[in-house]
C-alpha positions, 0 to 999 in steps of 0.5 A: 509504545511502538508496535511493529507489525505487518500492515498489509499481509501478502495480498494479491491485488485486483484490477480495481482499487481496494482498501488494504489498510486503515489507521485506527483512532488515536494511532499514528502509522509509519510505513517502513517497507513495502514490496510487490511481487509479480508472479506472472510471465509479463510486466504488470503495473501497480498504482497505490494511493494513500487516501484520507477518510471519505476520499476516493482514490484519485490523482490527488492522493496517488503515491505510485502511478502505474509503476511497471513491475517486471515478470517474475520480480519483486520490487521494493516500493521505496516511494511508500517508505516513511509515509506517516498516516496520522488521521484515523481512517486514512487508508492504503489502497492499491490496484494492478493492471492485471487481476491477481498478478501482483502480491503486495506487502507492507510493514511498519509500526503503529504508535498510540497518539494521546 
């Protein structure tokens, strides 16, 4: 059974990489939409990682690197759409160049894996 859900519930990003979603055991997760909203008066960059269990955010697992988000704008992060997280413990991690300036939201679905 497919369960559609919000994977990351409108959180403000910090300026250090933080885990915002982690896959469960025997669950396949598919990202269907991701957005970031800049609520400040200046451009801010976002970096997003999909990391395997035990891995740290690094160049090898970067999906979006320092993408500039214009002041007062919401941007669809199309680069995340349709990424599939299959290994239990795989996480979505993100950071912003300025603390609490970007609001991040991800939705998709989870499907049990037998």
